[in-house]
N, C-alpha and C positions, 0 to 999 in steps of 0.2 A: 488177534486176527484168526488164530487157529480155531478158537472156539466158535467164531461166527461161521467159518467155513464148514465145520462139523455140524452146526445147527442147520445151516441152509441145505446141506446135502442129506439130512436125515428126514424121516417121516415124522410128522407132527406128533408130539407127546411120546415119542419112542425114547427108550433109554439113551440112545445116541444123541437125540435132540436135547434132552435134559442135560447130558454131559456137556454138550456144546455150549449151552447157555451158562452153565456153572463155570466152565473154563473161561468164557468171554467175560463174565462178571468178575471173577478173580483177577483177570488181566487188568480190568479197570482199577481195582484196588492196588495192584502192583504198580501201575502207571502213576497213580496218585502219590504213592509212597516215594517212588523214584523222583517225582517232580518236587516234592517238599517233604523230605524224610523227617525233619524235625516235627512237623505238624501231624503227619499221618502215620508215623512209625507204629503206634499202638494198633493200627488196623492190621498189621502183620500177624497179630494173634489169630485172626480168622484164617489166614494163609497157613500158619503153623498147624492149627488144628485140622484144617481140611486136608493138607498134604500128609500129615501124620496118619490120619484115618485111611487115606488111600494106600499109603505104605503098609499099614497094618493089615488091610483087607486083601490087597493084591500082591504084596511082596512075597510072602512065604510060598504061596502056591506056584508063583512064576519063577522064583529063584531056586526052590528046593524040591518042587514037585514036578509034575509033567506038564507045566504050564507053557506059555508062549514066551520065547526068549525076547521078542520085541517088546512085549508088555513089561517083562522084567527089566529091560533097559530103561523104559520110560519111567517106571516106578523108582528105579535107582536114581534117576534125575530128580524126581520128586523128593527123595530122601536127601539128596545133596542140597536142594533148595530149602528144605525144612531146616537142616543144620545151619545153612547160611543165614536164614531168617533169625534163628535162635541166637547165633553168634552176633549178628547185627544188633539185636535188641539187648543182649547182654553187655556188649561194649558201650552201647548208648547209655545204659543204666549206670555203668561204672564211671562214665565221663560226666554224668549229670551232677 
């Protein structure tokens, strides 16, 4: 839902609109995985890669530089989700 709000509030084809669409689409993937984790768990690889890249690009300047503390907090949340997804897939692999 957050992605759709961001998309609708942004100017067409702006970086904010593109971010909103991507967030909305990743939300669909996460909803599918939550609804049927056995079937859709491999789709989390896209979430892991996407969130890891966001953390790599936005984390250091907002955590250690003169960045925005609010962005740093959001990126920290992405880092936690990334670690959670990796742990979920790791445990799933061990139990298979």
